[in-house]
C-alpha positions in Angstrom: 0.0 0.0 0.0 1.4 3.4 -1.0 1.3 6.0 1.7 1.5 9.6 0.7 4.6 11.3 2.3 3.8 14.7 3.6 7.1 16.6 3.0 8.3 19.9 1.5 10.0 19.7 -1.8 13.0 21.6 -0.4 13.8 24.3 2.2 12.5 27.1 -0.1 8.9 26.0 0.5 9.4 26.9 4.2 9.9 30.6 3.4 7.3 33.0 4.8 4.1 32.4 6.8 6.1 33.2 10.0 4.2 33.3 13.3 3.0 36.4 15.2 3.9 36.0 18.9 2.5 38.1 21.7 5.0 39.7 24.0 4.2 39.8 27.7 6.9 40.5 30.4 9.1 42.9 28.5 6.2 45.3 27.7 4.1 44.7 30.9 4.4 48.4 31.9 3.4 49.7 28.5 -0.2 50.2 27.5 -1.4 48.2 24.5 -0.9 44.8 22.9 2.5 44.0 21.4 3.3 41.3 19.0 6.6 40.1 17.3 6.6 38.8 13.7 9.3 36.2 14.3 11.2 36.1 11.0 14.0 34.0 12.5 11.7 31.1 11.8 12.3 31.3 8.1 14.6 28.5 7.0 17.5 31.0 6.5 16.7 32.5 9.9 15.8 36.0 8.7 13.3 38.1 6.8 15.8 38.3 3.9 14.8 34.8 2.7 11.7 36.5 1.3 13.6 38.9 -0.9 16.3 36.5 -2.0 13.8 34.0 -3.3 11.6 36.7 -4.9 14.4 38.5 -6.7 16.1 35.3 -7.9 12.9 33.7 -9.2 11.8 36.9 -10.9 15.2 37.0 -12.7 14.8 33.4 -13.7 11.4 34.1 -15.2 12.9 37.0 -17.2 15.9 34.9 -18.4 18.4 37.0 -16.5 19.9 34.1 -14.7 21.2 31.1 -16.7 22.0 27.6 -15.2 25.3 27.6 -13.3 25.4 31.4 -13.2 27.1 33.5 -10.5 24.9 35.6 -8.2 26.6 38.6 -6.5 25.4 40.8 -3.7 26.3 43.3 -1.0 25.2 42.4 2.5 25.5 42.9 6.2 25.1 39.1 6.4 21.4 38.1 6.4 20.7 38.8 2.8 23.9 37.0 1.9 23.0 33.9 3.9 19.6 33.8 2.2 21.1 34.2 -1.3 23.7 31.5 -0.5 20.9 29.2 0.6 18.8 29.8 -2.5 21.9 29.5 -4.7 22.9 26.2 -3.1 19.5 24.7 -3.7 19.2 26.0 -7.3 22.7 25.3 -8.3 24.2 28.8 -8.7 27.6 30.2 -7.6 27.4 32.9 -5.0 29.8 35.8 -4.3 29.1 38.1 -1.4 30.7 41.5 -0.5 30.1 42.0 3.2 30.8 44.8 5.7 33.6 44.3 8.2 30.9 45.3 10.8 29.3 41.9 10.2 29.8 39.5 13.0 32.3 36.6 12.5 29.4 34.3 13.1 27.6 35.6 10.0 30.8 35.5 7.9 31.5 31.9 8.9 27.9 31.0 8.1 28.2 32.5 4.6 31.3 30.5 4.0 29.7 27.3 5.3 26.8 27.8 2.8 29.3 27.8 -0.1 29.6 31.5 -0.8 32.8 33.2 -1.8 33.1 36.1 0.7 34.9 39.4 0.4 35.1 41.4 3.7 35.2 45.1 3.0 35.9 48.0 5.4 32.7 49.3 7.0 33.6 52.9 7.8 34.4 54.2 4.3 32.1 56.2 2.0 29.7 54.4 -0.3 31.6 55.6 -3.4 35.0 54.5 -2.0 36.5 51.7 -4.2 36.9 49.5 -1.1 33.2 49.8 0.0 31.1 46.7 -0.3 28.9 48.5 -2.8 31.8 49.2 -5.1 33.4 45.8 -4.7 30.2 44.1 -5.7 29.7 46.3 -8.7 33.3 45.6 -9.9 32.9 41.9 -9.5 29.7 42.0 -11.5 31.4 43.8 -14.3 34.3 41.4 -14.3 32.3 38.1 -14.2 30.5 37.5 -17.4 26.9 36.4 -17.1 26.7 37.2 -13.4 23.6 38.6 -11.8 23.8 41.4 -9.2 20.9 41.4 -6.7 21.5 45.1 -5.7 19.0 45.0 -2.8 19.5 48.7 -1.9 18.2 49.8 -5.3 16.0 46.8 -6.4 12.3 47.5 -6.2 11.6 43.8 -6.0 12.9 44.1 -2.4 9.8 46.1 -1.6 7.6 43.9 -3.7 8.6 40.8 -1.8 7.2 42.2 1.5 4.2 43.9 -0.2 3.2 40.5 -1.5 3.9 38.3 1.5 4.8 39.9 4.9 2.2 42.7 4.7 -0.8 40.4 3.9 0.4 37.9 6.6 0.4 40.6 9.3 -2.9 42.0 8.2 -4.5 38.6 8.3 -2.8 37.5 11.5 -4.1 40.6 13.3 -7.6 40.4 11.7 -6.9 43.9 10.4 -6.7 45.3 13.9 -3.0 46.4 13.7 -2.6 50.1 14.8 1.3 50.4 14.6 4.1 48.7 12.7 7.6 49.1 14.0 10.4 47.9 11.8 14.2 48.5 11.6 15.2 50.2 8.4 18.3 49.4 6.4 17.6 48.9 2.7 14.0 49.9 3.7 12.5 47.1 1.7 10.8 45.4 4.6 9.2 48.5 6.1 8.3 50.0 2.7 6.6 46.8 1.4 4.7 46.1 4.5 3.9 49.7 5.1 2.5 50.2 1.6 0.2 47.2 1.9 -1.0 48.2 5.4 -1.6 51.8 4.4 -3.7 50.7 1.5 -5.8 48.6 3.9 -6.0 51.3 6.5 -4.2 54.7 6.1 -4.5 55.3 9.9 -2.0 52.6 10.7 1.2 54.2 11.9 4.4 53.0 10.2 7.4 53.6 12.3 11.0 53.1 11.2 13.8 52.4 13.6 17.1 54.1 12.7 20.6 54.2 14.2 22.7 57.1 15.5 25.3 57.4 12.8 22.7 56.9 10.0 21.2 59.5 7.6 17.7 58.0 7.3 15.8 59.9 10.0 17.0 63.3 9.0 16.5 62.6 5.3 12.9 61.6 6.1 12.3 64.8 8.0 14.1 67.3 5.7 14.6 65.5 2.4 18.3 66.5 2.7 21.3 64.1 2.7 23.5 65.3 5.6 27.0 63.7 5.7 27.5 65.2 9.1 25.0 62.6 10.4 27.4 59.8 9.4 29.7 58.2 12.0 30.6 54.6 12.9 28.1 52.5 14.8 27.8 48.9 15.6 24.3 47.7 14.8 24.2 45.5 11.7 21.3 45.8 9.2 20.1 49.1 10.6 20.5 52.6 9.2 22.5 53.6 6.2 25.2 56.1 5.0 23.3 56.5 1.7 19.7 56.9 0.6 18.4 53.5 -0.7 15.8 53.8 -3.5 14.1 50.8 -1.9 13.0 53.0 1.0 9.6 54.6 0.3 9.7 57.5 2.8 6.1 58.5 1.9 4.6 55.4 3.7 6.7 55.9 6.8 5.2 58.2 9.4 8.2 58.7 11.6 11.7 57.4 12.5 13.0 56.7 16.0 16.7 56.5 16.6 18.2 54.1 19.0 21.7 53.6 20.4 24.0 50.6 20.0 24.2 50.0 23.7 20.5 50.1 24.6 19.6 48.0 21.6 22.2 45.3 22.6 20.8 45.2 26.1 17.2 45.0 24.8 18.1 42.1 22.6 19.4 40.2 25.6 16.3 41.2 27.6 14.0 39.7 24.9 15.8 36.3 25.4 15.6 36.5 29.1 12.0 37.6 29.5 10.2 36.2 26.4 12.4 33.2 25.5 12.9 34.4 22.0 16.6 34.3 20.9 16.7 37.1 18.4 19.2 39.4 16.7 20.4 43.0 17.2 17.7 44.8 15.2 15.0 43.0 17.3 16.5 44.7 20.3 16.5 47.9 18.4 12.7 47.5 17.7 12.0 46.9 21.4 14.2 49.8 22.4 12.2 52.0 20.1 8.9 50.9 21.7 10.3 51.8 25.1 11.2 55.2 24.0 8.0 55.8 22.1 6.0 54.7 25.1 7.6 57.5 27.1 6.2 59.9 24.5 2.7 58.4 25.1 2.4 57.0 21.6 0.4 53.9 22.7 -2.8 53.4 24.6 -4.6 50.3 25.8 -6.3 49.9 22.4 -3.0 49.8 20.5 -2.1 46.7 18.6 1.6 47.0 17.8 3.5 44.7 15.5 7.3 44.6 15.6 9.4 42.9 13.0 12.0 40.6 14.7 14.2 40.2 11.7 16.7 37.5 12.5 18.1 34.9 15.0 20.4 35.5 17.9 22.8 32.7 16.8 24.3 35.2 14.4 25.5 37.5 17.2 27.2 35.0 19.6 30.5 36.9 19.1 28.8 40.3 19.6 25.8 41.1 21.7 25.6 37.7 23.3 29.3 37.7 24.2 30.0 39.2 27.6 33.6 40.0 26.4 32.3 41.9 23.4 29.9 43.8 25.6 32.7 44.7 28.1 35.0 45.7 25.2 32.4 48.1 23.9 31.8 49.6 27.3 28.2 48.2 27.3 28.2 46.0 30.2 25.7 46.9 32.9 25.2 44.5 35.8 21.8 46.0 36.5 20.5 45.2 33.0 21.9 41.7 33.0 20.9 40.7 36.5 18.6 37.9 35.3 21.5 36.1 33.6 23.1 33.3 35.6 26.9 33.0 35.9 28.5 29.9 34.4 30.1 27.6 37.0 32.7 25.0 36.0 32.9 21.7 37.9 36.5 20.5 38.4 
C-alpha cells in the first residue's frame, strides 16, 4: 500500500508564513498589545529569505539568470545567507561582499553555505572603491553572465514584502493592527509592509527604527542628505550612509533613533524575558517601543506589531558575548541581573 509522504520539496517551501507571537513580560508596563513577527523562523533564519527567493525567481522568469550562473550581492550578512541558501538549492555560484561590521558568526555561516566572501571596510564612504557596494559592482562587471541582486536599489525588495509579509500581518491581526515598528536598512521590509497596510487602513502608523550614525531619520524629515549625520556605529542591518531607493519614505510616518548599547541590552532582555533568541535589530525595535511609550504614543487599544528580523545565533560573538559587551563599554550589571553566571565543575 502506497502511503503519501507529507514533505516539503525543499527548504525554499518553508519561506514565509512566520508566526506572530504576543510579548508579555518585556512590555508589561506599556499600555497596549505588542506582537513580534518572528522572521527567525524562516529556513535561513531571517526576513531576507523572502527577498532572496523573490528576486532570484523573478530574474529566472525574465531569463536574466542562466543555469550555473554566479549571483553577486552586498550584504551585512542576512541577505547574503539567504542568497547563498537559495543558490545552493538552485545550483548557482554565490559571491558576497560584506561589511567588516558583520559578526564573525555571520561571515563563517556564509562560507559554510558555499559562498565566496569578500570582507570590506565598514567605515568608508559608499563611493570608495573598497566599500562593499563598489566591490560588488566591480565583481559583477568582471564576471561574465553574473547577476547582481543590488538589494538597496532593487524595487523587488519592496515587492517581496508587499506580496507576503504585509498580507500575513494584516490577516494575523484580523486587520486590527494600529502600529508597525520595523528597523530600516535597505528599507524594503518597512516599505513593502507599510505600503500594503496603508492601502488597507491609512490610519496605521508606520514607524521606522534608525541608528545614531545613519542618515535616514534626518532625510525623512528634511529630504536632505546630511553627511554630518554619518559616523561609525555597531548595529548591523540598521540605518544607512546613503539613501536607498528601496525606502519609500512616503509610507513611513516617523523614525525613531536608538543607540547601539541600549539595543544590545534590549536584545538580551528579549531572550531572558520572552524566551525568543533574536538578533540585534529586534532589540532595536523593542528599544524604540520603550522610547515611544515615554512619548505616550500607545494606549490600551493599541495593537503594535514589531518585525523581529533574525536569529540570535548570528550574534554570539557580539551582543551575546560578555567579552564583546565589556569591550564596547556596554556591560551593565543592573541590566543583566537575570543572567546566571557559568560555573565550572573541576
